N, C-alpha and C positions, 0 to 999 in steps of 0.2 A: 452446141455450137461453139466451135473453137474461136479464139480471139482473131485468127487470121481471117476466118470465114465471116465473122460479125463485122471487122473493120472493112472487108470488101464489099458487104452489103451496103453498110454506110457509105463507102465511098461511090457506090453506083447511085444510091439516093439522092447524096448531096454534092456529088462531083467534087470531093475533097481533093483530090490530085489535081485536078483541072484548076481549082482555085488556090492551089500551093498552101494548104493547110493540112492539119492532122486532128484526128480525133480528140487526142488530148488538149491541143490547143482551143477546139472549139468548145471543149466541156469546161475548162478553166474559164474561158471567157463568158460562157454560159452562167456560171457561178458569179462571176464579176458583176454581170449585168442585173442577175436576180437580187443580189445584194443591195445594188444601187437602187432597185425600185420597188424594193419589197415594202418599203413605207406605206405604199397605197393600200396594202391590206388593212392598216390600222386608221389611216386618214380618211378614205372613202366612207367607212361606217361611222366615223366622227361627224363628218360634214353632213351625210345623209341623214343620220340621227338627229341633227338639229331639225329636219324637216319633219321629223315625227316618224321615220321610218324604223324598222326593226334592225337594230346594229348586227345582231348575229346573223340574220338572213342577207343583210348586205355583205357582210364579210365573206359568206359563202359565194354569192353571187359574183362579188369581185373577183375571188379565186377562180371560179370556174369560167367566167368570161375571158380572164387573162389566159387560162389554161387553152381554151378554144382559140383565141386569137394567135397566141404563140405557135400552135400547132399549125394552124392554117396558114401562117406566115412561113414556116419552116417548110412544110411539105408542099404547099402550092406554089409560094413564090421563090423558096430557097435564098431567103435573106436573113441575116442575123439580127432582125430589128424584132424587138418585143412589142407586145400590145397588151394594154390593160385600161380599166377605166381612166379617163383622163381628169387631171386637176384643171379647173376652169369650167368645164361642163357641169361637175358636181357643184361647184359654187355658184354656178347661174340658176341651177335648179333649186338649191336650197334658199339662197338668200334673196335672187331676184324674182323668182316665180312663186315659191311657196309662202316664204314670209312677207317679202315686199308687196307682191299682188294679192296674197291671201288665197292662192289656189291650192286644194287638198293635194297631197302628195301623189294621192292615186290617180288624179286627173292629170297631174303634171307628168307622172310615168306614161299616161296614154299618149301625151305629146311626144315623148322620146320615142315610144314604139312607132309612131307614125312617122316621125323623122327619120327613123332607121329604115322603115320600109321605102320612104322616097330615097334615102342614101344608096339602099341597096339597088334600086331600079336604075338610077344616074350611074352607078358604078358598072352595071352590066351592059348599059348602052354607051358606055364612054363619054357621057355628057360631063361627067365630073371633072375630066380632064381639060375639056373645052372651057368651062366656066372658070377654073383655076387660073387658066392663062389669060382670062379677060379681066380679071380683077386686079387693080394697080398692086404690085409688089409693097409698095410704101404702106398702103392700108393694111395689107396683110400682116406686116411688122408691127404696125400700130395695134391691131387687134392682139397680138400675142404680148406685147408689151404692157398694153392696158389690163389685160387679164391677170398677168403677173403682179402688176401693183395692186389690183383688186384683192387678189389672193393673200399677199403679205398683209393688206390692211385687215382682212378677216383674221389672219394669224394675230396681229397685233392686238385687235379687239378681244379675240377669244382668249388671249394669254393673259389680258388685264394690263397691258402696258398703255393702251389707249382706251378712254371710256368717254361715255356721252356726258355732255355738259350744256345744259340750258342757255349759258350766257355766251359760249364759243362753239357750240355745237359738239366739237370733241376737245378734250383734254387729255393730259397724262394721268395715268392711273395711279392708285396709292402704292406705295413701297412698303406699306405696313402688312400687306397681305402676303403670305408665304406662298401661295400659289403663281403670284406675279414674279417672285424671285425664281421660282422654279422654270418659268419661261425665259427667264433672262439668262439663268444658267444654261438652259438647253441651247439658247440661240448663240451664246458664246462658244459652247463646246462644239457644235455643228460648224460654225464658222471657223474655229481653229482647224477642225478636221478638213473643211473645204480647202481652206488655205495651204494645209499640206497635201492637197490633191490626193486623198486616200480614198480609193474607191468604196462606194457604200457609206459615204461620210453621213448622209441624210438618215439613213437607217440606223447607224451607229449611234447618231445623235439622238435618236427617239429612244434606243435601248437604254443610253447612259442617262437620259433624263429621267425615264421611268424609273431606274434602279435608285436614283437620287432621291425621288420623291417616295420611294418605299422606304429608304434608309432613315430618311427625316421624318417619317410619318405623314407627309403631306398626301400621300396617296395610300389608301387602304390595300392590304395585299389580296391577290385573287384567290378563290377557293381551291383551283387547281391549276395546272400548267398545261396539260394536254387533255382532250376530250373528242368525242366524235364532233364532225362538222355541224354546226346550227343547221336546223332546217329551213328549206327555202319558202316554207308555206306562207309565212306572213307577206311575202312579196311576188311570189311566182304568179305570173299571169294576170296580175293587178291592172298593168297597163293596158293588156287586151281587153279585158271586161269593160274598161272605162273609155273605150275608144269612141263611143257614142257622143261623148261631151262635146266634141268637136263641132257637132250640129246644132249645139244650143248655146255655146258659149264661144263668142268671136275671139276672145283673148287667147282661146286655144291656138288660133292659126298664128298669132304672134310667137307663142312658145315653140311651136313646130318650126316655123322659119328660123328663129333664132337658133334653136338647137342644131338644126341643119346646117346653117352658115358656119357657127363656131366650130362644129365637128368637121364640116367639110374642109376647112382651112387648116385646122389643127394637124390632121395626120400628113396632109399634102406636103406641108412645109417641113415637118420633121423628116419625112420620108427623102426629100430632096437633099437636105443638109446631111442626113446619115450616109446617103449614097455618095455625095461628094467625099465626104471624109473617108470613106472605104475604097474609093476609085471605081466605084460601079458606073459612072456615068459616062456615056459615049456620045459624042456631038451634042451634048447638052441635055440628053434625054436619058432617062433612067430605065434599063430594059426591065421587062416584066412588071412595070408599074400598075398595070391593069390587074394583075393577079395581086399584088400586095394592097391595092386599094379594095380588092374584093374580099381579101382576109379581114380587113379592118371593118368593112360593111358588115359581113355576116355575123362577126363577133358583136357588133354593136347590136344587131339585131336580137340575138340570142341573149345579150345582157339586158336588153330592154324587156324581154319575157321573163328572165329570171328576177329582176328587180333592182337593175343599177343603171347609172348614167351613161353616156355613150363612150365608148373605147377609143383609144388613141394610140399612135405609134409613140414610144417613149423615148426621148431624147437621151435617157440613161443608157440606151443602147450603145451610145458612143463610148462607153467604159468598156464594152466587151470588143467593140472594134479596135480600140486602142491596144487591146490585148492580143489582136491577130484574128478576130471573127471575121469569117468570110462567107459562111454558108448558113442554111437554115437550121443545120444540127445545133446551132447555138441557141436559136429560138425554142427548138423542141427541148433542150435540157432547161431553159428557163421555166418552160410548161411543167416538167416533171417536178421542179422545185416549187412551184406553185401548189402543185398537188399534195406534195408532202406538208407544207405550211398549213394545210386546212386543219390540222388537228391542234393548233395551237390557239384556237379561237377564245380560250379563257383569259389570255393575255389582254383582250379588249378592254377588260375592267380596269386595267392600270393605264391604259393609253388614253388619258384624259385630254381635254382641250388645250390644257397647258402643256401636255408632252407634245401634242401634234402642231402647236403654234410655231415653235421654231422651224420646224419643217415647211411649214407655209411660207414662212418669212424667206427662208432661203431659196425655195422654189421660186418664188416671186422675183427674186434678184436675178435668178438664172433666165426667167422669161423676159424680164425687163432689158436684158441685153441687147435685145431685138431692135431698140431705140437707135443703136449706132448706125444701123442700116438705112434708116430714113434720111432723105434728102432734105435736110433742113434749111438749107440755102434757098429753097424754092418755095416761096410763101404758099403758093396755090396748093403745094402738096403738105407743106408743114402745118398749115390750119386744121384740115381735116384729120389729119394723122394725131396733132395734138388734142383735138375734141374727143376723139376716140380714147386716147390714154387717159386724159383728165376726167372725161365723162363717166367711165365705169366706177372708179373709186367715189367720186364726189356725189354720184347719185345713188351709190350702191346698188348698181343696176347694170349689168354687162350689156343689155339691149339697149338701153339709153345711149350709151357711150358709141357703140357700133351705129346706131341711128344716126347720131350727130354728124359723125364723119362721113356716111355716105350721102347724107342730105346736102352738105355743104361742098362736097368734092366737085361735082359737076358744075356748081354754080361759079365757083372761084377759079375752076379751069377755062370756063367760057371767059371771064373777066381777064384772064391772062392771056386771051387769044389762042388757046389750046384746044378749041372745040373739036378739032379732028381727031385728037386722043381719046375722044370718049366714043365707046360703043354702045350697042343697044342693051347689053347687059347692066352696064353702069346706070343708064336710064330707067331699067326697070327696077333696080335696087333703089333709086332714088323714089320712084313712085311707090314701092312697096313699103319703104321705111318711113315715108310721110303717113301711110296709112297706119302702120303699125304703132308710130309714136302717137299718133291721134287716138288710136284705140286704148294704149296702155295709159295715156295721160288722163282719159275720160273717166277712167276706174277711180280717179282721186275726187271727183265732183260728184 
């Protein structure tokens, strides 16, 4: 097939001419987007590994779910938006569900699978769009910011910069430990790259930090650089086989609902933001949003079967859009690059908690930027938003933070004389989170 013929086929598939773009521009944008989000290949196995999951299997599941999500987004919705397992969902899975609640990871993954089924159903019937519109935008911003601060706290703790202290709960870590200095070095390098607005700064930060650890002897070298992708066997289908736990363990309902809600708002908010950046919005609405949400839902369902937490649209796609990406060809290029990356799994051995900690800290900063969108001058909005934001890191539980906000919101809105702004979905959330909070707290007694 000649270059002219292949370009003609791509033009017909992705409407390149109509969107005033070229194959070269879309490919370069795809490379930029991939480099910007490639850190998830190493961060996701690190976080889920803390829950007891096999890091190699999670690496493969991460890559495969990203490949599927990006291909669906490219061919089904024709948007230059990439999908992969999201930060925030994996943190909730490991630190809130498995470690804090004591739920086995196998059972927690069943919760992810059930949530993904619900996710797909509401996407098919377009219920997702209705619910998104019914939830106050300020609370959506608060959830994003709260998860960001929580993720940064996880990074600070994993990197040894903050440690547990019986007198003050937490305290600063020891600077006599070489690994702590590796985290500080990595954070500084990543911050400088970000400040210079270099595409892929987080990924490059991980690479430079890992190299520094190898050179100084803080990190042991890997046995090899490339190999076949690790087997999915340790995680594949585990969530499906443990679904029965929802009938015997009431806390499973809490896990399912929180996974559903967090994933629900994550992709929706990101999609709208990226669509606005690229100029796709028409009369305040995003064309083909149903197809985009379906791409996300199906990849989440597949990821849960393979053994990873929910997928999400990546804000890093903004780097590709800034390069001129306008069609799904960019997402397809990202999928291809994730496929190529699967042979580099041995590098997981050098990507330690101290190497990924800077990435978590910086991603937290990016997510916390949503704070500027909250209407802080209206107390009835500021209070529930604030409770969501501080509730997540201070209780070390994302679900508690969300519950605090959704319980207080309708109460203070009524006190402010704004009852008419409350819809039935808000009241459903109020009752639901009261029940979930009661269920979660009963586990401590």
